[in-house]
C-alpha positions in Angstrom: -37.1 -44.0 24.4 -33.3 -44.4 24.6 -32.4 -45.5 21.2 -34.0 -42.4 20.2 -31.9 -40.4 23.0 -29.1 -41.9 22.0 -29.0 -41.4 18.8 -30.0 -37.5 18.8 -27.0 -37.5 21.0 -24.9 -38.5 18.2 -26.7 -36.6 15.5 -25.3 -33.3 17.4 -22.0 -34.8 18.2 -22.0 -34.8 14.1 -22.5 -32.1 13.5 -21.3 -30.3 15.8 -17.6 -32.0 14.6 -18.5 -31.0 10.9 -18.8 -27.1 12.3 -16.1 -27.3 13.6 -14.0 -29.2 10.9 -16.3 -26.7 7.9 -14.4 -23.9 10.4 -11.0 -24.9 10.3 -11.2 -24.9 6.4 -13.0 -21.7 6.4 -9.9 -19.9 8.2 -7.2 -22.3 6.3 -9.3 -20.8 2.8 -9.2 -17.5 4.8 -5.1 -17.2 5.2 -4.5 -19.1 2.1 -6.1 -16.0 0.0 -4.3 -13.6 2.1 -1.0 -14.9 0.6 0.9 -13.1 -2.2 3.6 -13.7 -4.3 6.0 -10.9 -5.5 9.0 -10.6 -7.8 11.7 -8.3 -6.5 15.1 -7.7 -9.2 18.3 -8.3 -6.3 21.1 -6.9 -9.0 24.0 -7.6 -6.5 23.1 -11.3 -5.4 26.3 -12.5 -7.2 27.2 -16.1 -4.9 25.2 -18.7 -2.9 27.1 -16.9 0.3 24.6 -14.1 -0.8 21.5 -15.8 -1.9 21.9 -17.7 2.0 22.0 -14.0 4.0 19.3 -12.8 1.7 16.8 -15.7 2.4 17.6 -15.7 5.9 17.7 -12.7 6.3 13.4 -12.8 4.3 13.2 -15.8 7.0 13.2 -13.8 10.0 10.1 -10.9 8.7 6.8 -12.4 10.2 4.6 -13.6 7.6 7.0 -14.7 4.6 6.5 -17.9 3.6 8.5 -18.3 0.7 11.5 -17.7 -1.0 13.2 -18.6 -3.9 16.6 -16.6 -5.0 18.1 -17.3 -8.4 21.5 -16.1 -8.3 21.8 -16.0 -12.9 18.5 -13.9 -12.8 19.1 -12.5 -9.8 15.3 -12.4 -8.9 13.7 -13.1 -5.8 10.3 -14.4 -6.0 8.7 -14.0 -2.4 5.9 -15.0 -1.6 3.8 -13.6 1.5 1.0 -12.9 4.1 -0.5 -9.6 3.2 -1.7 -9.5 5.9 1.3 -8.9 7.6 3.5 -7.6 5.2 3.5 -5.2 2.4 6.2 -5.3 -0.5 8.2 -2.1 0.6 8.8 -4.1 3.7 10.3 -7.2 2.2 12.7 -4.8 -0.2 13.3 -2.8 2.8 14.6 -6.2 4.7 16.9 -7.2 1.2 18.5 -3.4 1.5 19.1 -4.2 5.4 21.4 -7.4 5.0 23.5 -5.5 2.4 21.6 -6.1 -1.5 19.7 -3.9 -3.6 16.2 -4.5 -4.0 14.1 -3.2 -6.9 15.0 0.6 -6.2 15.6 0.9 -3.0 19.3 0.8 -2.2 21.6 -1.9 0.2 22.6 -0.4 3.4 26.2 0.4 2.8 27.5 0.2 6.1 26.6 -3.9 6.5 27.4 -3.9 2.9 30.8 -2.8 3.6 30.5 -6.0 5.9 29.6 -8.4 4.0 32.3 -11.1 2.9 34.8 -10.0 -0.5 32.9 -12.7 -2.8 29.3 -10.8 -2.3 31.1 -7.6 -3.6 
């Protein structure tokens, strides 16, 4: 009888652990399904300092997962959590850092304060 009780307890524990792992995997899949990637034109990017400034501005936003900016093509590829951000939020953050983003024009006051190499 004790063996059967021990076996039952082990089975119940195994089921509980399995259910917890499944719930975690399900939650991770849900989070990944909210990820989106957008390509943004950043025509005013000139140098590495520009790339760093825009990258830092975007990484300050909650929901940004990855930022890759190519200064030669002047394109930013941004992966973000669509449940927390919209593309307009990303464009606004770029413009507030002193750079154009798609059709959103840069903040002139911030632009005026950028390093000379960035103008």
